[in-house]
N, C-alpha and C positions, 0 to 999 in steps of 0.2 A: 409521438403521433407521426404518421407519414406526411411528407411534404409533397404537395402536388405541383407539377411544373405547368404553368399556364402562360399563354403567349397571345399576341395579337393574331388575328386571322391571316393565315398566309405566311407568317413568320415562324422561324424556328423556336422551339421552346428554350433553346440555349443560345442566346444572342451572340455569344462569344464563338459559337461553332459555325464556321463558314462551310456551307454545303458546296461541294464541288460539282459545278455544271459548266457546260461549254456550248458555244454555238459553232455549228459545222456548215461550211459552204461546200457541198458536194458538187463541184463543178465538172463540166465537160472536158476542159483541158487540164485544169489544176484544181485541187482541193486544199482546204486549209481548216484549222480549228483555232478558236479564240475563247478567251475567258475573261472575267472581270476580276482584276486584282487591285486592292486598295481603291476601289470605286472607279477604276479606269479600265476600259475595255482594251485587251491587248492580244495580239496574235501569238501563238505559241510556235516556236521554231523547232526543228529536229536537231540532232546532235551536231550536225554540220552548219547549224545556224540558218538553215533554209526555212522559210515560212511555207513556200508553195510546194505541195506534193503532187507531181504530175499524176493525172488520173489514168494511169497506164498499169495494166496487169499482165505479167507474163507467166504462162504455164509451161513448165518443162516436162519432159517425158518421164523423169524420174520422181515426179511428184512435187518438186520444189515450186513455190509460188514467189515470184518477185513482184514488188509493187513500187511505183514511183520511178526515180531516176534510173535504178539498175534495170527495171523493166523497159524503160524507154530506150536503153542502149541495145536492146535485143530486137527492136521492132523492125529494123531493116532486114536483119538476118533471119528472123522467124516471124514473119508477118501473120501467118495463120494462128499462131499461138500467143500473139501479143496483142492484147485488146486495148484500143484507144477510143476515146469518146463514147464509152459504153452508156452514158447518160441518154444518148439519143435513142437507145433501144429500150429503155425502161418502159415497162408496160405496154410494149408495142408488139404487133404481129408482123409477119413478113409482108403482108399487104400494106401495112402502114409505112414501112421503110421505103417502099417504092424501088427504084432502080439500084441494085446492089452490085452492078457489073464492075464498078471501080473500087469496090471494097475487097480487101484480100481475105476476108473471113469465109469460113465454111458454115453458112447458115443451115439450120434444120428447123423443122416445125415440131412442137411438142406433141407427143402421143400418149395415149393412155387416158384414163378417167380423171386422173388427179389434176391434169393440166388441160386448159381449153384448147382445142384444135387451132393451129395457127400461131401459138405463142412462139415468139422468136427465141431461138437458142443457138449457141455457137459450139461447133465441134473443135476441140483442142486436143493436144498431146495427153492432157490429163483427163480427157473425157468430155462429155457434153456439159457446158455450162450456160446457166441462164444469166441475163444481165443483172438480175438480183444477186446472184452469187458473186459475180465479178465486182459489183458495187460494194458488196459486204466486205471484200478484201481491202478496198480502199478505206471504207469506214473503220475497219479493225485497226489498221495501221494508225490512223488519227486518234482512235480511242487510246491505244497503248502510248502514243506520243504524249497525249494529255495526262494520263494516269502518272507517267514517269515524271512529267514536268511539275505536276500539282501534288504528287507524293500520296496518292490514295485513289480509291475507286470513285467513279463518277455517279452522282445521283441521277443524272439524266443529261439529255442533249436537245437542243433546238436545232433542227436541221432545215435548212432552206431549200425550197423548190421554186422553179420558175412560176410566176403568177399564172401562166397559161397551161400549166400542167393540169390534165384532167384527172378524173377520179382514179383510173387505173394506174397512171403514173405516180400519183400521190401514194397509193397503197403499195406499189412496188418499192418505192423509197422506204416506207415504214418497214417493209419486210426485210429489206437490205440491213437497215439499222438493227433490227431485232436479231438477225442472224450474226451481226458483228458484236452482239453483246451490249447494245446501247438501249437505255430506256428513253424513248422519244417523248419529251415534254410537250413538244408542238412541232407541226410542220409550219413553216413561216415562209411567206411569198418573198422572194428575193428582193424585189423593189421595195417592199414594205421594211425588210430588214435594213436596207440602205437608208431609207428615210429615218428609221429609229436612230441610226448612227449619226446622221447630219442633224437631225432635229435636236437630239440631246446634247451634241457636241457644240452646236452652233446657235442653240436656242432660237430655232427658225420659226417664223409665223407666216401664214399665208398659203397660197396654192403653189405646189411644187410638181414637176414632172420628173419621174425617174426613168431614165433611158438606159436599159440594161441589155448590153450586147455581150454575151459571153461566147464560149467556144462553140456551142452547138444550139443555143437557144436565144430568143429575143423577147423582151418584155418591155412594155411601156405602161406605167401606172400614173395616174393623176391623183394627187393627194392634197388634203387640206390640213395644215398643221396649225393648231390653235390652243394655246394654254395647256399644252401637254396631251391633246387628243390628236391621234394620228387616224384620220378618216380617209379611207381609199374611196374615191369618187368614181373611178372607172379604171379598167385595166384592159389591155389588148396585147397582142403579140403573135409570135410564131415559134412553136416548139421545134421547128426544123429549120431554123435559120441562125447562123452564127458565124464565128470566125473561121470555122472549118470551111464554110462555103466560099469565103475569100480566098482560102488556100487552094480550093479546088478550081478556082478560076485561073489562078496562076499556073496550076498543074495542066489544065487544059490547053492554055496558051503555049506552054513548053512542048506539049505534043504536037500542037499545030505547027509551030516554028520549026520542028525537027522532022516533020512528016511521019510521025508515029501514030499507031493506033492501039492495038491490044498489047499489053505488056504483061510479063509474069509478076506474080504478087510482090516479090522482093523489090522489083523495080518501081512498082507503084508506091510502095511505102516509102522508099528511098526519095523519090521524086516529091511526094507530098511533104516530107520533112524538109527538103530543100525549098519547097514553095513557102512553107511556114517561116523559114529563116528569111527568105526574101521579103516577105510580107513585113516582118519585124524590122528589117533593115531599112525598108522604104519609109518607115515611120520618122526616122531621123535623117535619112539621106535621099537625094534626088534620083539615085539609081542603085540598083542592086545587081551583082553578077551571079548567075547560077552555073555551077560547074559540077557535073555529075558523070561517072562512068557506069553504063548499064551492064547487066550480066553478059550481054551479047558482045561486049567490048566497045560498043559505040559511045562516043564522048559527046555529052551535051555541054555547051558553053554559049550562054546567052546572057545578054544585058537586058534588064527590065527597068524602064523609067517609072517614076512616080505617076506621071501624067498617063502613061499607058495602063497602069494598074488601076488608077481611078476610073478611066473610061471603061475597062472591062468589068468593073464591079459596080457601076453606077446603078444598075437596076436593083442590085441587092439593098443598096443605100435607100433607094425609093420605096422598096418594100417596107422598111422600118417606118419611113415617114408616112406611108399609107396607114399603117397600124396606129401611128400617132394621131393622125387626123381622126380616126374612128374613136379613139379613147377620149379625145377633146369633145367630139360631137356627143358621146354618150354622157360625158360630164356636163354638157351644156355650157362649155366654156369656149372663149377665143384664145388663141395663142398669146395675145397681148396681156391676158389676165393671169398668166403664169409668172410668178415672181422669180423663180429660179429653176434651173434644170440640173439635176444631178446625173452624172455620168458614172455608170457601173459596168465592170467586166473589162477585161484586158483588150478586147477588140475595139473599144472606144478610143483607144490611143491612136488609131489611124487618123491622119490629118483630115481626109475628106469626110470622115464621120463627125468630126468636131466641127468642121466648116458647115456641113449641111444642118446639123442641129442648131448651131449658132444662127444661120441664116433663117431657119424656120421660126425661131422664137425671137429673133432680133435682139439677141444678147448672148454673151459668152457663157458657155456651160460652166458648172461648178466642178473644180478638180482638186480641191484642197485636201481631200482624202484620197488615199490610194485605191484606184478602182478595182484592183485585184483583191483588196482586203476589206473594203467597206461593208460587204454582205456579211461576212463572218463576224465583223465587229458589232454590227447591229444584232445579229443572232445571239451573240454572247451576252448582250444587255438583256435581251428578253429572257434568256435562260437563267440569268442571275435572279430575275424577279420570279419566275415560276419556280425556282428551287427554294424560294423563302428567304433569300438573303436580303432582300429589299422589298419594301412595300410597292405595289404597283398602283397605289391610290393616286399618285401624283401625275401619272400618265395613263392614258387609255388607248388600246389598239383596237381599231375598227376595220377589219379586212374584208374582202368581198370574194365571191366565187367567180371564176372567169367565164363559165359557160352555163347556159340555161339548163335546167333539170326538168324532166316532165314524164308522161306516160304515153303509150301508144293507144290511140282511139280507133274506132272503125274506119276502114279505108286506108290504114297505114299512116294516119296523120299523127302529129305531135301535139299534145296539149301541154303547154309549159306551165308548170306550177311554180317553179322558183326561177324568176328571170335572172339573167347573168347581171353581174355587179351588185347582187343583193349582199347586204352586210351579213357576216357570219360571226358567231354561231347564229343559226336561224331556224325557224320552223314555219312552214306553210301548209295549208291544207285546201282542198277542193273537192266538191261532191260530184259524183258521177251516178249513173243509173244503168239499169239492164237494157239489153238491146232486143231480147226476144221474150215472149210470154213463157212464164214457168222457168226462167233461167235460174238455176241454183248455184252457179259458179262463175267466177270471173277471173280471167288471166290478166295480171298486172305486169306490163312490160315497161321497165324504167329505162329511160334514154337520156342522152346528154348531147347538146348541141344546139345550134341556132336555126337549123333548116326546118322546113315544115314537114318533110317526109321522114319517116322512121328509117328508110333505106339510106338517108344522107347523114344520119346522126349515129353516135356511138352507142351500142347496146351495153347497158351496165349490169342489169339483172332481170330475172323473171320469177314471179311466184304466183301462187293461185289462192284465192279467197273462196272457200267452199262452205256449204251450209247456208246459203242465202235462201229465205223463205220463198216459195214459188208465188209469184205475183204476176200481174199484167205488166207487160214491158213498159218501162218508165216510172214504175211505181216504187221500186226499191231505191234506198238513198245509200250510196256507198261513199264514205268519206275517206279519201286518200290524203295522208300526211307525209310530209317530207321533213326530215330533221338532219340539218348539217352541222357537224361539230366544229370546234375551233381549228382542227386540222384540214377542214374542207371535205371531210369524209361523210358519207350519207347513210342514213337508215330510212326505210319506207315502211308504212303500215296502212292497212285498208280495213275499214269497219263498217258492217252493215248496221245502220242506226237502230232499226226497229228491233232486231233480235240480238244485237250485241256481238254477233259473229265476227271474229277478228283474225287476221293473218298479218305477218310482218316479216321483214327481211333486213339484215345489215348488209348493205351492198358490198360484196366482195367481188371486185371487178374480175372479169374473165381472164385478164392478164396478170392478175395477182397470183400469189402462192397460197395454197390451202394451209390450214393449220397443221395438217398431217406432214405437209412437206416441210414447213418451217421446223417442226418437232424433229423430223428425220434429219434435216440438215444440221440442226443444233446437236443432235446426238452424234452424227458423223464428225462434226467439228470437235466435239469433246473426245471422241475416239482418236482422231488424228492428233489431238493435243497430247493424249496419253502416249501415242506412238512416237511423237516427237521427243517427249520426255524419256522414254525408254532408249531412243536412238542416241540422245545426248549422254545419257548415263553410260551407255555402251562405248561411245566414243571416248569419253573421259577415262573410262576404265582401261581401254585399250592403250590410250596414251600413257597412262600411268604405268601399265605393264611393261611397255616398250622401254620407258625410261629406266625402269628397275632392272630389266634384263640387261640393258647396256651397261649400267653401272656395275652390276655384279659381275659381269663378264671381264670388264676392265680391271676390277679388283682382283679377280682370280689369276688373270694374266700377270699382274704386278706382284702379288704377295701370296698367291695360293700355295706354291711349292714351299715357301719359307714358313708360313704360319699354320698350315693345315696338313694333317696326314691324309693318306689316300682315301680313307674311309669318309672323313669329313667332306673332302672335295667331291666325292662321288654322291653324298647326300644333297649337296647344293646344286650339283649339276642335274641330278634326278628332278629336283624341284624346278629348275629351270626348264627342263624338257616338258614337265607337266603344264607349265605356264604357257610355253610355245605351242602346245597341243590345243589349247582352248582360245588363244588370243585372236585368232581369226574368226571365231564363231560369233553367234549372235546372243549368247547367254552372258550378260554382264555380271550376274551373280557368280557364275562358274569362274570367270576371269577374277573376280574379287577374291574368291576362295583360294585360287592359286597364287595370287599375289601375296596374301596373308601367309600361305605356306612357305613361299620363298623367303619372305621377311623373317619368318621364325627359324627357317633352316640356316639363314645367314647372319643371325643376330650375334652368335659367338664370334664368328669371323670378323664382323664389323667392330666388335669390341676389342679384338686382338689388333686390328689395324689402327684403332684409336690409341691403344697403348703404345704401339710402335711409333705412331706420330709424335706423341708426347715425349716419348724417351729421345727421339731424334732432336726434337726442338730444345730439350734440356741438356743435351750432350755438350760437354765443354764449358758449362756454366756452374758457377758456385751457387749454393742456396742463398748466400747474402746478396748476391746480384739480382736476384729475382724478388727480393723483398721491397 
């Protein structure tokens, strides 16, 4: 009889079979991937032993794409085609980015019906690229690194996002992962991922604050950890504030000190790179020297002190503390009730950040886990559970949505249905009615934000409920239901209660990619993969052909006259000419056939050379000497 494999819910039917899952921290400045091995969360390094992958992508005119350190080395020479901090553009339109005068990129707005007007895109030497496509290149490198390190295909990944990412930014992140060939098990808020790492590693209990200052985003989350339950009480932050802004303050000070204004793109990128280096040097030293030669030949040579840097960036620090106060107020807690403060993100290494946070809470922040790695480590732990390698029964994750969700009502007002900091997954419903007598349809406009006017909030989607029975105004009962999944993504439905007429929409934010676009990009990716494979085969065949031609030519010069008659030499040289005729072409099969023909034509010659070599080696020796 057949044997049935049965297992505990959520666990693999084959307990010995470890499913390969990873946690990915897709960061503004650096990205990294981690997994759980032998019960311990660990970051996966590249072949050079580096854990951090610079979140930089370079597009060359010949179609080559560089990611990471190699791309970073091109940013000063090719600023238009080297994209850094792309996370800031995810799910954003040009109007969201604000002042772009100091950025070296060539921004364009999306056109056509497939993309919403205003979606931000970048023109590169390899064509127009969306932030989703750029991020997909970074995620693809991390996926390949993980598969190589773990020795197999991944069943999925948990990808972290800033807690204050809105619906459009989250959807853009999922689109990028899908384009990179990743199955997204969950989108996890970065502060929550950090809390998982600290909570499980340190068996923490009580109320904790997670202060997450990355390269381009800032989040603050207040969590209660109790007996394996991770409950997010409140979250706040700024998705346009991060370490890049501190770099920019130094950049502006350098312009001011040297009386400079508008600079060409290569100089902007070079100075920003020097500014970042100075910021990092000031973490461990009281001063940093910035020396740079501009394209005009002008030399910049300035010394920046730590005190000067702290003064010029103090308002940025205060912006983070302001968000911190709001989060505590939402959680109905005082700073004194917080047991510990977890610091996340490389930017938290700045001394005045550590000092400001320590003074605010009256205690030294926790730094026993690497702030660059803690988010990925926590995401890997969550991925291990979701993949079925470990039961999640012994700990529970209760995350929240960062911004309120609602619909537009008459007068352009917002009626909030799901308030911010609501635990997810979640479902909320509210009843509305018609405005006019005989009204048979209703337009549902879904918005996100905390403001009272629709014009001050972000539009997420619109759909219509038709077929409402004609009644007196105020008689119809329209029930609008919001459902938010574990990734923080939204679906909305509207139902007229008397007739049962219903309409619904899965909210696909206007800055996300359509399914058709994802399909097209995946198809293009597969097509490029085939092209790459063909190009590799061609290059390998050309190399083999060149080596064979050189070897046969040398052999003919050495032994051709002695071992071959004129006809045999002509046959070999004819095959050589045939190979030379196709070696520069693009048909690797033709080169392969010509290589085989030359090998066949020179086989007898090779045998005669071998015989000659053996006779030469044996000359002067007796048979008994060789026994």
